[in-house]
N, C-alpha and C positions, 0 to 999 in steps of 0.2 A: 901155293901158299901152306905152310905147315901150321895146323892148329891143335890146341888142346881140346880134346873131345871127350867130355866125361861119360858119353853112353858107349864108347868104343867103336864108333863107325868111322871108316876112311873118308877123308876129305872128298868132296864132289870136284868134277872137272869144272874149269872156268866156263861158264855160260856164255851165250853168244853175245856179240857187240850189241848195245843197245841205242836207242835214238834219244833225243833230247826230248823231255815231257813238257808239253805246253802248260801254261799256268791256268789250272781249271777254276780255282777258287778265287772269285772276286767279290768284294763287298762283304756285307755281314752274314754270318753263319747262323744266326740265333733261330730262324725259322726251321732249318734243317735240324737244329740240335733237339727240338721238341720231342720227336718221336725215338731219338737215339738215347738219350739219358732217361733212365728209367727209376721210379720208385722214390719213396721217402727215406733218406738216409736215418737211420735208426736213432731216434731221439727219445723214444718212449721207455718204458721198461724192457729190460733185456730178458729174453728167455734163457732158460738154461741151456748151456751148449751141449751138443752130443758128446758122449764120452770118446775121448780120443781112440781113433782106430790103432791098429798094429802099428807100433811105432819102429820096432826092430826091422830094418830094411824097407820100410815104406817108401822111402825116398830113392831106392835103388832100382835099376832096371826099367822094364815098361809097366805102363798102366793100361787098364781096361776101360774103356768107355763103351759100356754094353759089350758087344762082340768086337768093337775096334781096339786094336793095339797101338798105343802111341808112347811117344816119350813123356816122361813126369812132368815136364814144362813145355808148354807151347809157345808160340809167338803170336801175339795179337798185331794184325797189320792195319789197323786203323790210324794210327798215329802218323803214319807216313804222309797222309793226305788230309787229314781232318782232325779237329776238336781241341787240340792244344796249341794251336797256332797256324801259320801258313804251311803249305806242303813243303816238304824237304826235297832237295834235289833229287832228281830221278836216279842218278848213278849212285848216290849214297843209300837210297832205299834199297836198289838191288843189291849192294854190297852188303848190307845188314842182313837181308832174308837170306842171301847166299851163305853168308858167315854162320848163321844160325843153323843151316843144314850141316854146314862142314863140323860144327860143335856137337852135332847129335840130335838137335831138335828135329822131329818128324812130324809135328803137328803145327799146321799154320791156319790161322783164322782170319777171314775177311768177310765183305758183305757187299752187295750190290750197291747199297747206300753209301758207303764210304767213297766219297768223291763228290757225287756219285760216280761209280763204275771205275775209278782209276785205281783204287787198291786192288780189285780183282785182276786188272791189267798188270799191275806191278808183280803180284804173286804169280801169275802165269807165266810172264816173261822170266822171271827169276828162277822159277823152278822147272822150266820146261825140260831141261836137260837131266833132271833127277826125279822126273814125275813118278816113277814106279817105286820111289823110295820114300815117298811122303805122303801124308794124310792131309787133305785139303778140305777145310770146312768153310762154307759161304752161307748166305742167308738170303731169304726172299720176304716178301710182304708189304711192299710198298709200290704205290703207283708213281712211276718215275717217267717223264717223258725222255724218250731215248734220243731226240734231237737237242733239246734244251737243256736237259739233265734237271729239270724242275721237278721237285718232290710234291706231288699233289695230294698225299695222304695215304692211308693204309689200303692194301689190297691183297687179300688171299683167296679170291675166287679161283677155283680150280683151273679154269682156262688161262688166267693171268699167271698162275704158279708155273705152267707148263712153258709159257712164252719167256717168263724170266729165267727159268732153267736153261732153256737154249741159248739165251744171250749171256748167261754166266759161263756156260761151257765154252763158247767162243772166247771170251775175255781171258778165261783160265787156261786156254789152249790145251784142252783135255777133252776126253771122250766120256768122262764121268765125274761126278762130284762125291766125294767119299762121305760127307756128312752135310745134309742140307736142312738148315734150321728155319723154322718160321721165326722172323726177327720179332715180331710183337703180335700178341693175340689179336684178331680182328673180330670186333663186337659184331660185324655184320654178316660172319661166315661161320657156320658150324665147325667146330674144330674136327668133327668126323669127316667132313668134305675136304678139309686141308689134308688130314692123314690118307684119305682116299686117293687124292691128286698125287701125293708123294709115293704112295704105294705103286701107282701106275708107272710112274718115272723109274721106280726101283725094278719093276718087272721088265722095263724096257732097258735096264742096264746103264741108264743115264745117272742114276742116283744109287749110292750104296746103302747109305743109313739115313734115318729121319732124326731130327732134333727139334727142340723148342727153346725159345729165349724169352726170358721174363714170363714164364707161366706159372701159375699157381697149381696147387695138388689137384683139384677137380679136373681142370683143363688137361693136365699131364695123364691122369687115369684114363679120361675119355679117348684122348688120341692114342694112347698106348694099347687101347682094346681094339682099334683098327689096325694101326701099324705100329709094332714095336719101336719104342723112343730108344734111342742109343744113348744120347746125352741131353741134358737141359743145361742151358747158359743163362745163369742170373748173376747179379752183382753180388760179390761176397768177399769179405776181407775181415781183418782184425777189427776194424771199427764199423762194419756194415754187416749185421748179424741177421738180416731179414730172412734168409732161407732157412734158418735153423728150426723155425717154428713149425713148418709145414712141408716145404719143398724137398729138403734133404731126408726126412723121414720117408717121404713119398718115393724118392729115387731109390734109397736102400732097399725098400719092400719091393719094388718092381725090378730091381737089377739094373737100374739106369745109372750111367756115369753123370758127373757133374762137372762143369767147367765154369769157374768163377771169372768173370770179367772185372776189370779194374781191380785185380788182387793187391795191387799197391796203393789203393785208396786215391786214384787220380794224381799219383805222384806225391802224395802227402807223406805217407808212412816211411819213405826212406829218410825223411828229416830235412831236405834241402830246400823245402818251401818254408819260408818264414812270413811273419806278419808285413814284412817290407817288400816281399817278392811282388814285383808287378807283372800282370798278366797282359800280354800283347793282344792286338787285333786277332779276332778269331779263336782265342782261347776261351773255351766254355766255362772254365772255372771262374771267370770273372763274374758269371751269373749264378753261381751256385751258393746257397746259404752258408755251406760249410767251409766255404772259401773266402768268406769276408775277413778283413785283417783281424778282427775281434774274434772270431771263430778259431782262426789260425793260431792265435795266440792262446786262447783257452783250451785248446785240444793238444797242446804240446805235450801233456803226460802220456798220451798213447805213444808217441814216438820215444819218449825217454823209457817208457816201459819195455819196448822192443830193444832199446839200446842197451839196457840193464841186463836182460836176459841174453842178448847177443855177445856181451862182453865177456861172458865165461868161456866162450869159444872163438873170440875174434870174429864173430858174425856182424854185419852190418844190420841196422835196423829193418831195411828192405829184405835182406835176406832171410831174417826171422820171420817177417810177415808171410813171405812164401813158404818157409819151412813149415810154419804153423798150419798152413792149408794142407800141405803134403802130409803132415802128421795126423790130421783130422780123420781122413778115410783114404784107403788106398785106391778109391775110384774118383778121386778128386784130381783135376788137371788144371791148373792155372795157366792163363795165357797172359802174361805181362806184355805189354807193348813198349817198344823203344825204338828210336832213330839212331841211337849211338852205339858203337862197338863196345866201349868200356861199360856202359849199362848192361849191354846183352851178357858180357862176361860176368858182372856182379850178380845179376838175377840167375845165372845157371850156378853161381856158388852157393845158391840155396840148397842144391842138392846134396851137397856135403855138410851143410849146417844142420844136421839132423836134430831134432828136439826130443828130448825124453818125455814120456807121459807127465812127469812133474813140471817140465817146463810149460807144456801146453796147459795144464791145470793152472799154473801161476799166472800165465798170461789171462786165461779166462777170468780167474777171479779177481785180478787186479783190475782189468777192464770193467768189470761189473761195477766197480766202485768209482769209476771215472764218470763225470757227467759231461756227456758230449754236448757241444754248442752247435746249433745249424742241422737243418734237413739236408739229405743227400741230394735232394733236387728241388726246384721252384714247386710251390704248392700246385700251380695249374697242371703240373705234369703228372701228380698222384692220381688224377681223375682218370687217366688213360690205361692205368695198370691193371693188370688181371687180379682178380680176388685171390688173396692168399699169398701174394708176392710180397706185400709189405707187412712189417710189424703192425699189429693192429687190427688185421684183417684176417678172415678165415673163409676158406671155401668149403668147409665141412657141412655136409647136408645141403650143398648147393651144386650149380654146375659151372662156377665161374663166370667170366665175362663173356666167353664164347656162347652164342646162342644154341639152343637145343635144335636138333635136326627136326625139319618139318614132318609131321605125321601123315 
């Protein structure tokens, strides 16, 4: 199949024939949702946005996450199996992942908890034939029963991390994980112990680089002092600005890359979700305060802002949302997820939809005057977040949610 490739890579050979995937998600997903959806959607005062980084050429070529070199846009692989409805057909999932590689994406993001386990299995199977051409990121940090796949809670004990890594390696069909994130900060394990466990895996060649997800500034600094952190993955988008007050400045100072998850605002920013949109069974947006019909109606000015800026260059609102992230800093790599080829193509179009510094400043200035309705997650989830992740919290002078090592 001949494809358009914005990064200049040749298409990959067709992968091996795949088997039919069993239906692994049954019943409600609300319990599993709690640890995965993080933070308070910014409803309070918005901090001043960081000055837009180099705009000329910022969205072309490769980007660096610490020492890792990746495509400017990656592919989030959660949506195939979880969060926005029932899992998609296995053949469709494999087709989209392989198409992403054929179109030049080299950065693929998954986690053991997505499914659980099934997303890693899909990524491993889809990319086995091109393993040396891609960067695979996955995450640890939950206690998941391997037999029942029941999620029991957080666990970042060093011995558990090593077992989780071995299991992920098998599912991913590889001998190394390029980027291994702690998925959520564990309040029962010092981050120094976590970093030390990953450091051992790096010395053994099983992991190449260390990452953190939904971590605040103090936790990032403590971890980085033990084992250099290549990337931090927190929620960040035009309408979710929480990382700007603490996390992004920390990453910039330490030379750490940043990977925004949900860069399209859980599908709201492209403008296709309306107050009348019905969320099906298993769609987490049904429980999100920012996705009530009233909030969706009230927050429409954000979409219209993106549409207005994009209209100057025939860019869709979602493309502007991604281009805004790419224009912010050259070490930011968003990972939009999708299950459809046409959405994949549209997301990649953001690379050509470059924004000027004036465009970025206009979006930030106009956004600061929009009063958002609804938090980005239910209130009970806020209590589990690391200090400094959400607007209104700060880890300055503290040690974050991770406990200090015992003396």
